[in-house]
PQR file with spaces between the fields and no chain letter, atoms N, CA, C, O and H, PARSE charges and radii, in Angstrom:
ATOM       1  N    MET     1     106.261   83.775  108.716 -0.4000 1.5000
ATOM       2  CA   MET     1     106.086   84.936  109.562 -0.0000 2.0000
ATOM       3  C    MET     1     104.633   84.968  110.008  0.5500 1.7000
ATOM       4  O    MET     1     103.727   84.770  109.199 -0.5500 1.4000
ATOM       5  N    VAL     2     104.414   85.214  111.272 -0.4000 1.5000
ATOM       6  CA   VAL     2     103.068   85.318  111.818 -0.0000 2.0000
ATOM       7  C    VAL     2     102.886   86.726  112.358  0.5500 1.7000
ATOM       8  O    VAL     2     103.730   87.237  113.094 -0.5500 1.4000
ATOM       9  H    VAL     2     105.151   85.375  111.929  0.4000 1.0000
ATOM      10  N    ILE     3     101.775   87.345  111.983 -0.4000 1.5000
ATOM      11  CA   ILE     3     101.460   88.698  112.442 -0.0000 2.0000
ATOM      12  C    ILE     3     100.207   88.622  113.319  0.5500 1.7000
ATOM      13  O    ILE     3      99.104   88.495  112.787 -0.5500 1.4000
ATOM      14  H    ILE     3     101.090   86.929  111.385  0.4000 1.0000
ATOM      15  N    PRO     4     100.346   88.694  114.641 -0.5600 1.5000
ATOM      16  CA   PRO     4      99.167   88.631  115.495  0.2800 2.0000
ATOM      17  C    PRO     4      98.423   89.966  115.519  0.5500 1.7000
ATOM      18  O    PRO     4      99.013   91.031  115.339 -0.5500 1.4000
ATOM      19  N    GLU     5      97.145   89.880  115.739 -0.4000 1.5000
ATOM      20  CA   GLU     5      96.348   91.088  115.878 -0.0000 2.0000
ATOM      21  C    GLU     5      96.696   91.696  117.238  0.5500 1.7000
ATOM      22  O    GLU     5      96.571   91.031  118.266 -0.5500 1.4000
ATOM      23  H    GLU     5      96.666   89.014  115.886  0.4000 1.0000
ATOM      24  N    ILE     6      97.128   92.951  117.245 -0.4000 1.5000
ATOM      25  CA   ILE     6      97.692   93.526  118.463 -0.0000 2.0000
ATOM      26  C    ILE     6      96.682   94.293  119.312  0.5500 1.7000
ATOM      27  O    ILE     6      96.110   95.286  118.862 -0.5500 1.4000
ATOM      28  H    ILE     6      97.230   93.492  116.410  0.4000 1.0000
ATOM      29  N    SER     7      96.472   93.838  120.514 -0.4000 1.5000
ATOM      30  CA   SER     7      95.748   94.574  121.558 -0.0000 2.0000
ATOM      31  C    SER     7      94.373   95.106  121.162  0.5500 1.7000
ATOM      32  O    SER     7      93.901   96.074  121.758 -0.5500 1.4000
ATOM      33  H    SER     7      96.936   93.031  120.879  0.4000 1.0000
ATOM      34  N    THR     8      93.723   94.501  120.176 -0.4000 1.5000
ATOM      35  CA   THR     8      92.413   95.009  119.769 -0.0000 2.0000
ATOM      36  C    THR     8      91.284   94.412  120.601  0.5500 1.7000
ATOM      37  O    THR     8      90.126   94.799  120.444 -0.5500 1.4000
ATOM      38  H    THR     8      94.107   93.715  119.692  0.4000 1.0000
ATOM      39  N    GLY     9      91.606   93.492  121.467 -0.4000 1.5000
ATOM      40  CA   GLY     9      90.601   92.873  122.324 -0.0000 2.0000
ATOM      41  C    GLY     9      90.513   93.593  123.651  0.5500 1.7000
ATOM      42  O    GLY     9      89.860   94.630  123.767 -0.5500 1.4000
ATOM      43  H    GLY     9      92.547   93.177  121.595  0.4000 1.0000
ATOM      44  N    ILE    10      91.167   93.043  124.640 -0.4000 1.5000
ATOM      45  CA   ILE    10      91.070   93.537  126.008 -0.0000 2.0000
ATOM      46  C    ILE    10      91.541   94.985  126.159  0.5500 1.7000
ATOM      47  O    ILE    10      91.027   95.709  127.011 -0.5500 1.4000
ATOM      48  H    ILE    10      91.698   92.200  124.546  0.4000 1.0000
ATOM      49  N    PHE    11      92.515   95.421  125.344 -0.4000 1.5000
ATOM      50  CA   PHE    11      93.024   96.781  125.460 -0.0000 2.0000
ATOM      51  C    PHE    11      92.310   97.764  124.537  0.5500 1.7000
ATOM      52  O    PHE    11      92.608   98.958  124.554 -0.5500 1.4000
ATOM      53  H    PHE    11      92.933   94.832  124.652  0.4000 1.0000
ATOM      54  N    CYS    12      91.371   97.271  123.733 -0.4000 1.5000
ATOM      55  CA   CYS    12      90.507   98.106  122.874 -0.0000 2.0000
ATOM      56  C    CYS    12      91.275   98.997  121.897  0.5500 1.7000
ATOM      57  O    CYS    12      90.812  100.085  121.555 -0.5500 1.4000
ATOM      58  H    CYS    12      91.129   96.301  123.719  0.4000 1.0000
ATOM      59  N    TYR    13      92.439   98.544  121.449 -0.4000 1.5000
ATOM      60  CA   TYR    13      93.180   99.299  120.432 -0.0000 2.0000
ATOM      61  C    TYR    13      92.353   99.307  119.152  0.5500 1.7000
ATOM      62  O    TYR    13      91.756   98.290  118.799 -0.5500 1.4000
ATOM      63  H    TYR    13      92.816   97.660  121.727  0.4000 1.0000
ATOM      64  N    SER    14      92.311  100.409  118.470 -0.4000 1.5000
ATOM      65  CA   SER    14      91.517  100.560  117.251 -0.0000 2.0000
ATOM      66  C    SER    14      91.891   99.512  116.205  0.5500 1.7000
ATOM      67  O    SER    14      93.063   99.356  115.862 -0.5500 1.4000
ATOM      68  H    SER    14      92.796  101.235  118.756  0.4000 1.0000
ATOM      69  N    LYS    15      90.888   98.796  115.701 -0.4000 1.5000
ATOM      70  CA   LYS    15      91.133   97.776  114.682 -0.0000 2.0000
ATOM      71  C    LYS    15      91.661   98.405  113.397  0.5500 1.7000
ATOM      72  O    LYS    15      92.541   97.843  112.744 -0.5500 1.4000
ATOM      73  H    LYS    15      89.935   98.923  115.980  0.4000 1.0000
ATOM      74  N    ILE    16      91.136   99.545  113.041 -0.4000 1.5000
ATOM      75  CA   ILE    16      91.595  100.229  111.826 -0.0000 2.0000
ATOM      76  C    ILE    16      93.064  100.617  111.971  0.5500 1.7000
ATOM      77  O    ILE    16      93.851  100.413  111.047 -0.5500 1.4000
ATOM      78  H    ILE    16      90.422  100.002  113.571  0.4000 1.0000
ATOM      79  N    ASN    17      93.435  101.169  113.111 -0.4000 1.5000
ATOM      80  CA   ASN    17      94.836  101.534  113.347 -0.0000 2.0000
ATOM      81  C    ASN    17      95.729  100.302  113.375  0.5500 1.7000
ATOM      82  O    ASN    17      96.854  100.345  112.877 -0.5500 1.4000
ATOM      83  H    ASN    17      92.795  101.335  113.862  0.4000 1.0000
ATOM      84  N    ALA    18      95.243   99.204  113.950 -0.4000 1.5000
ATOM      85  CA   ALA    18      96.032   97.975  114.012 -0.0000 2.0000
ATOM      86  C    ALA    18      96.302   97.450  112.608  0.5500 1.7000
ATOM      87  O    ALA    18      97.424   97.052  112.297 -0.5500 1.4000
ATOM      88  H    ALA    18      94.329   99.169  114.354  0.4000 1.0000
ATOM      89  N    VAL    19      95.279   97.449  111.762 -0.4000 1.5000
ATOM      90  CA   VAL    19      95.439   96.965  110.389 -0.0000 2.0000
ATOM      91  C    VAL    19      96.416   97.855  109.628  0.5500 1.7000
ATOM      92  O    VAL    19      97.263   97.351  108.890 -0.5500 1.4000
ATOM      93  H    VAL    19      94.367   97.773  112.015  0.4000 1.0000
ATOM      94  N    GLU    20      96.313   99.149  109.796 -0.4000 1.5000
ATOM      95  CA   GLU    20      97.243  100.071  109.127 -0.0000 2.0000
ATOM      96  C    GLU    20      98.672   99.831  109.597  0.5500 1.7000
ATOM      97  O    GLU    20      99.598   99.814  108.786 -0.5500 1.4000
ATOM      98  H    GLU    20      95.626   99.559  110.395  0.4000 1.0000
ATOM      99  N    LEU    21      98.855   99.648  110.890 -0.4000 1.5000
ATOM     100  CA   LEU    21     100.178   99.396  111.445 -0.0000 2.0000
ATOM     101  C    LEU    21     100.764   98.104  110.872  0.5500 1.7000
ATOM     102  O    LEU    21     101.929   98.067  110.477 -0.5500 1.4000
ATOM     103  H    LEU    21      98.103   99.663  111.549  0.4000 1.0000
ATOM     104  N    VAL    22      99.960   97.062  110.830 -0.4000 1.5000
ATOM     105  CA   VAL    22     100.414   95.779  110.301 -0.0000 2.0000
ATOM     106  C    VAL    22     100.827   95.915  108.839  0.5500 1.7000
ATOM     107  O    VAL    22     101.920   95.490  108.465 -0.5500 1.4000
ATOM     108  H    VAL    22      99.013   97.093  111.151  0.4000 1.0000
ATOM     109  N    PHE    23      99.971   96.500  108.015 -0.4000 1.5000
ATOM     110  CA   PHE    23     100.276   96.592  106.594 -0.0000 2.0000
ATOM     111  C    PHE    23     101.408   97.570  106.301  0.5500 1.7000
ATOM     112  O    PHE    23     102.215   97.324  105.405 -0.5500 1.4000
ATOM     113  H    PHE    23      99.083   96.845  108.319  0.4000 1.0000
ATOM     114  N    ASN    24     101.480   98.660  107.032 -0.4000 1.5000
ATOM     115  CA   ASN    24     102.604   99.580  106.840 -0.0000 2.0000
ATOM     116  C    ASN    24     103.924   98.895  107.176  0.5500 1.7000
ATOM     117  O    ASN    24     104.920   99.086  106.478 -0.5500 1.4000
ATOM     118  H    ASN    24     100.824   98.860  107.760  0.4000 1.0000
ATOM     119  N    THR    25     103.933   98.103  108.236 -0.4000 1.5000
ATOM     120  CA   THR    25     105.147   97.379  108.615 -0.0000 2.0000
ATOM     121  C    THR    25     105.516   96.351  107.561  0.5500 1.7000
ATOM     122  O    THR    25     106.679   96.250  107.171 -0.5500 1.4000
ATOM     123  H    THR    25     103.124   97.948  108.802  0.4000 1.0000
ATOM     124  N    ILE    26     104.538   95.590  107.098 -0.4000 1.5000
ATOM     125  CA   ILE    26     104.805   94.579  106.069 -0.0000 2.0000
ATOM     126  C    ILE    26     105.346   95.227  104.803  0.5500 1.7000
ATOM     127  O    ILE    26     106.347   94.772  104.248 -0.5500 1.4000
ATOM     128  H    ILE    26     103.593   95.672  107.415  0.4000 1.0000
ATOM     129  N    LEU    27     104.691   96.283  104.347 -0.4000 1.5000
ATOM     130  CA   LEU    27     105.117   96.925  103.109 -0.0000 2.0000
ATOM     131  C    LEU    27     106.491   97.570  103.236  0.5500 1.7000
ATOM     132  O    LEU    27     107.259   97.592  102.274 -0.5500 1.4000
ATOM     133  H    LEU    27     103.878   96.653  104.798  0.4000 1.0000
ATOM     134  N    THR    28     106.800   98.086  104.399 -0.4000 1.5000
ATOM     135  CA   THR    28     108.105   98.689  104.638 -0.0000 2.0000
ATOM     136  C    THR    28     109.210   97.640  104.655  0.5500 1.7000
ATOM     137  O    THR    28     110.299   97.864  104.125 -0.5500 1.4000
ATOM     138  H    THR    28     106.176   98.068  105.181  0.4000 1.0000
ATOM     139  N    GLU    29     108.925   96.505  105.261 -0.4000 1.5000
ATOM     140  CA   GLU    29     109.936   95.469  105.443 -0.0000 2.0000
ATOM     141  C    GLU    29     109.988   94.445  104.312  0.5500 1.7000
ATOM     142  O    GLU    29     110.922   93.646  104.255 -0.5500 1.4000
ATOM     143  H    GLU    29     108.040   96.323  105.691  0.4000 1.0000
ATOM     144  N    ALA    30     109.023   94.453  103.429 -0.4000 1.5000
ATOM     145  CA   ALA    30     108.888   93.405  102.404 -0.0000 2.0000
ATOM     146  C    ALA    30     110.141   93.241  101.548  0.5500 1.7000
ATOM     147  O    ALA    30     110.521   92.113  101.234 -0.5500 1.4000
ATOM     148  H    ALA    30     108.264   95.102  103.475  0.4000 1.0000
ATOM     149  N    GLU    31     110.776   94.314  101.174 -0.4000 1.5000
ATOM     150  CA   GLU    31     111.958   94.215  100.309 -0.0000 2.0000
ATOM     151  C    GLU    31     113.102   93.454  100.969  0.5500 1.7000
ATOM     152  O    GLU    31     113.874   92.782  100.285 -0.5500 1.4000
ATOM     153  H    GLU    31     110.468   95.230  101.429  0.4000 1.0000
ATOM     154  N    GLY    32     113.214   93.551  102.264 -0.4000 1.5000
ATOM     155  CA   GLY    32     114.294   92.880  102.968 -0.0000 2.0000
ATOM     156  C    GLY    32     113.994   91.436  103.330  0.5500 1.7000
ATOM     157  O    GLY    32     114.856   90.740  103.865 -0.5500 1.4000
ATOM     158  H    GLY    32     112.587   94.097  102.820  0.4000 1.0000
ATOM     159  N    LEU    33     112.788   90.981  103.046 -0.4000 1.5000
ATOM     160  CA   LEU    33     112.385   89.615  103.398 -0.0000 2.0000
ATOM     161  C    LEU    33     112.559   88.697  102.192  0.5500 1.7000
ATOM     162  O    LEU    33     111.576   88.267  101.588 -0.5500 1.4000
ATOM     163  H    LEU    33     112.087   91.547  102.612  0.4000 1.0000
ATOM     164  N    LYS    34     113.770   88.407  101.853 -0.4000 1.5000
ATOM     165  CA   LYS    34     114.078   87.655  100.637 -0.0000 2.0000
ATOM     166  C    LYS    34     113.702   86.180  100.702  0.5500 1.7000
ATOM     167  O    LYS    34     113.493   85.558   99.660 -0.5500 1.4000
ATOM     168  H    LYS    34     114.568   88.757  102.344  0.4000 1.0000
ATOM     169  N    HIS    35     113.611   85.611  101.887 -0.4000 1.5000
ATOM     170  CA   HIS    35     113.333   84.181  102.012 -0.0000 2.0000
ATOM     171  C    HIS    35     111.952   83.890  102.583  0.5500 1.7000
ATOM     172  O    HIS    35     111.648   82.740  102.903 -0.5500 1.4000
ATOM     173  H    HIS    35     113.781   86.116  102.733  0.4000 1.0000
ATOM     174  N    LEU    36     111.135   84.880  102.711 -0.4000 1.5000
ATOM     175  CA   LEU    36     109.785   84.698  103.238 -0.0000 2.0000
ATOM     176  C    LEU    36     108.950   83.899  102.247  0.5500 1.7000
ATOM     177  O    LEU    36     108.865   84.252  101.071 -0.5500 1.4000
ATOM     178  H    LEU    36     111.382   85.814  102.451  0.4000 1.0000
ATOM     179  N    GLN    37     108.340   82.833  102.718 -0.4000 1.5000
ATOM     180  CA   GLN    37     107.500   82.006  101.861 -0.0000 2.0000
ATOM     181  C    GLN    37     106.022   82.155  102.181  0.5500 1.7000
ATOM     182  O    GLN    37     105.173   81.972  101.309 -0.5500 1.4000
ATOM     183  H    GLN    37     108.409   82.546  103.673  0.4000 1.0000
ATOM     184  N    ARG    38     105.718   82.481  103.405 -0.4000 1.5000
ATOM     185  CA   ARG    38     104.318   82.566  103.815 -0.0000 2.0000
ATOM     186  C    ARG    38     104.150   83.639  104.883  0.5500 1.7000
ATOM     187  O    ARG    38     105.000   83.812  105.757 -0.5500 1.4000
ATOM     188  H    ARG    38     106.408   82.630  104.114  0.4000 1.0000
ATOM     189  N    LEU    39     103.062   84.335  104.792 -0.4000 1.5000
ATOM     190  CA   LEU    39     102.711   85.351  105.781 -0.0000 2.0000
ATOM     191  C    LEU    39     101.341   84.979  106.314  0.5500 1.7000
ATOM     192  O    LEU    39     100.390   84.840  105.546 -0.5500 1.4000
ATOM     193  H    LEU    39     102.372   84.194  104.082  0.4000 1.0000
ATOM     194  N    LYS    40     101.236   84.819  107.616 -0.4000 1.5000
ATOM     195  CA   LYS    40      99.978   84.377  108.221 -0.0000 2.0000
ATOM     196  C    LYS    40      99.471   85.456  109.163  0.5500 1.7000
ATOM     197  O    LYS    40     100.196   85.923  110.042 -0.5500 1.4000
ATOM     198  H    LYS    40     102.009   84.933  108.241  0.4000 1.0000
ATOM     199  N    PHE    41      98.223   85.844  108.970 -0.4000 1.5000
ATOM     200  CA   PHE    41      97.571   86.795  109.860 -0.0000 2.0000
ATOM     201  C    PHE    41      96.778   86.014  110.896  0.5500 1.7000
ATOM     202  O    PHE    41      95.988   85.136  110.549 -0.5500 1.4000
ATOM     203  H    PHE    41      97.634   85.465  108.256  0.4000 1.0000
ATOM     204  N    VAL    42      96.988   86.332  112.156 -0.4000 1.5000
ATOM     205  CA   VAL    42      96.303   85.640  113.239 -0.0000 2.0000
ATOM     206  C    VAL    42      95.204   86.559  113.766  0.5500 1.7000
ATOM     207  O    VAL    42      95.478   87.557  114.433 -0.5500 1.4000
ATOM     208  H    VAL    42      97.630   87.045  112.437  0.4000 1.0000
ATOM     209  N    LEU    43      93.976   86.211  113.460 -0.4000 1.5000
ATOM     210  CA   LEU    43      92.832   87.024  113.865 -0.0000 2.0000
ATOM     211  C    LEU    43      91.981   86.233  114.843  0.5500 1.7000
ATOM     212  O    LEU    43      91.936   85.004  114.787 -0.5500 1.4000
ATOM     213  H    LEU    43      93.753   85.400  112.919  0.4000 1.0000
ATOM     214  N    PHE    44      91.313   86.933  115.729 -0.4000 1.5000
ATOM     215  CA   PHE    44      90.531   86.268  116.759 -0.0000 2.0000
ATOM     216  C    PHE    44      89.033   86.307  116.489  0.5500 1.7000
ATOM     217  O    PHE    44      88.275   85.552  117.098 -0.5500 1.4000
ATOM     218  H    PHE    44      91.349   87.932  115.775  0.4000 1.0000
ATOM     219  N    ARG    45      88.607   87.162  115.600 -0.4000 1.5000
ATOM     220  CA   ARG    45      87.185   87.285  115.286 -0.0000 2.0000
ATOM     221  C    ARG    45      86.992   87.316  113.772  0.5500 1.7000
ATOM     222  O    ARG    45      87.781   87.912  113.039 -0.5500 1.4000
ATOM     223  H    ARG    45      89.223   87.776  115.106  0.4000 1.0000
ATOM     224  N    THR    46      85.942   86.671  113.330 -0.4000 1.5000
ATOM     225  CA   THR    46      85.636   86.654  111.901 -0.0000 2.0000
ATOM     226  C    THR    46      85.411   88.069  111.389  0.5500 1.7000
ATOM     227  O    THR    46      85.796   88.386  110.264 -0.5500 1.4000
ATOM     228  H    THR    46      85.300   86.187  113.925  0.4000 1.0000
ATOM     229  N    GLU    47      84.798   88.916  112.191 -0.4000 1.5000
ATOM     230  CA   GLU    47      84.528   90.298  111.768 -0.0000 2.0000
ATOM     231  C    GLU    47      85.816   91.071  111.469  0.5500 1.7000
ATOM     232  O    GLU    47      85.821   91.977  110.636 -0.5500 1.4000
ATOM     233  H    GLU    47      84.486   88.659  113.105  0.4000 1.0000
ATOM     234  N    ASP    48      86.897   90.713  112.145 -0.4000 1.5000
ATOM     235  CA   ASP    48      88.181   91.385  111.910 -0.0000 2.0000
ATOM     236  C    ASP    48      88.736   91.091  110.525  0.5500 1.7000
ATOM     237  O    ASP    48      89.487   91.889  109.966 -0.5500 1.4000
ATOM     238  H    ASP    48      86.893   89.977  112.822  0.4000 1.0000
ATOM     239  N    LEU    49      88.364   89.950  109.980 -0.4000 1.5000
ATOM     240  CA   LEU    49      88.826   89.571  108.650 -0.0000 2.0000
ATOM     241  C    LEU    49      88.442   90.614  107.611  0.5500 1.7000
ATOM     242  O    LEU    49      89.193   90.843  106.663 -0.5500 1.4000
ATOM     243  H    LEU    49      87.754   89.302  110.435  0.4000 1.0000
ATOM     244  N    GLU    50      87.295   91.246  107.770 -0.4000 1.5000
ATOM     245  CA   GLU    50      86.848   92.271  106.818 -0.0000 2.0000
ATOM     246  C    GLU    50      87.805   93.457  106.765  0.5500 1.7000
ATOM     247  O    GLU    50      88.044   94.009  105.691 -0.5500 1.4000
ATOM     248  H    GLU    50      86.685   91.060  108.540  0.4000 1.0000
ATOM     249  N    PHE    51      88.353   93.851  107.905 -0.4000 1.5000
ATOM     250  CA   PHE    51      89.328   94.937  107.939 -0.0000 2.0000
ATOM     251  C    PHE    51      90.552   94.576  107.092  0.5500 1.7000
ATOM     252  O    PHE    51      91.066   95.406  106.341 -0.5500 1.4000
ATOM     253  H    PHE    51      88.159   93.402  108.778  0.4000 1.0000
ATOM     254  N    TYR    52      91.006   93.346  107.222 -0.4000 1.5000
ATOM     255  CA   TYR    52      92.184   92.886  106.466 -0.0000 2.0000
ATOM     256  C    TYR    52      91.874   92.735  104.988  0.5500 1.7000
ATOM     257  O    TYR    52      92.685   93.111  104.141 -0.5500 1.4000
ATOM     258  H    TYR    52      90.589   92.672  107.832  0.4000 1.0000
ATOM     259  N    LYS    53      90.714   92.190  104.671 -0.4000 1.5000
ATOM     260  CA   LYS    53      90.325   92.054  103.254 -0.0000 2.0000
ATOM     261  C    LYS    53      90.235   93.418  102.584  0.5500 1.7000
ATOM     262  O    LYS    53      90.703   93.599  101.460 -0.5500 1.4000
ATOM     263  H    LYS    53      90.055   91.885  105.359  0.4000 1.0000
ATOM     264  N    ASN    54      89.635   94.364  103.275 -0.4000 1.5000
ATOM     265  CA   ASN    54      89.508   95.708  102.709 -0.0000 2.0000
ATOM     266  C    ASN    54      90.873   96.355  102.482  0.5500 1.7000
ATOM     267  O    ASN    54      91.090   97.003  101.458 -0.5500 1.4000
ATOM     268  H    ASN    54      89.255   94.216  104.188  0.4000 1.0000
ATOM     269  N    ARG    55      91.776   96.184  103.416 -0.4000 1.5000
ATOM     270  CA   ARG    55      93.115   96.767  103.280 -0.0000 2.0000
ATOM     271  C    ARG    55      93.898   96.083  102.158  0.5500 1.7000
ATOM     272  O    ARG    55      94.612   96.741  101.401 -0.5500 1.4000
ATOM     273  H    ARG    55      91.599   95.658  104.248  0.4000 1.0000
ATOM     274  N    LEU    56      93.762   94.775  102.056 -0.4000 1.5000
ATOM     275  CA   LEU    56      94.433   94.048  100.978 -0.0000 2.0000
ATOM     276  C    LEU    56      93.920   94.495   99.616  0.5500 1.7000
ATOM     277  O    LEU    56      94.692   94.569   98.661 -0.5500 1.4000
ATOM     278  H    LEU    56      93.181   94.240  102.670  0.4000 1.0000
ATOM     279  N    ALA    57      92.641   94.789   99.515 -0.4000 1.5000
ATOM     280  CA   ALA    57      92.055   95.231   98.252 -0.0000 2.0000
ATOM     281  C    ALA    57      92.641   96.579   97.808  0.5500 1.7000
ATOM     282  O    ALA    57      92.659   96.886   96.616 -0.5500 1.4000
ATOM     283  H    ALA    57      92.014   94.729  100.291  0.4000 1.0000
ATOM     284  N    GLU    58      93.113   97.372   98.758 -0.4000 1.5000
ATOM     285  CA   GLU    58      93.679   98.693   98.453 -0.0000 2.0000
ATOM     286  C    GLU    58      95.118   98.619   97.924  0.5500 1.7000
ATOM     287  O    GLU    58      95.619   99.583   97.344 -0.5500 1.4000
ATOM     288  H    GLU    58      93.097   97.123   99.727  0.4000 1.0000
ATOM     289  N    ILE    59      95.767   97.495   98.123 -0.4000 1.5000
ATOM     290  CA   ILE    59      97.181   97.370   97.729 -0.0000 2.0000
ATOM     291  C    ILE    59      97.278   97.032   96.260  0.5500 1.7000
ATOM     292  O    ILE    59      98.381   96.885   95.733 -0.5500 1.4000
ATOM     293  H    ILE    59      95.360   96.712   98.594  0.4000 1.0000
């Protein structure tokens, strides 16, 4: 499964909101993903990685 970073570039969607949306979706759907082996986050900037690391630390 690949989760692209949504509209945080050209459309200026809030990075914090994007990260929350991504993780809320993953956590909601995780139980039904019985055959998932890998989850890949597709980020375009190194600075965005910090948002994901911080959110992962909260889980």
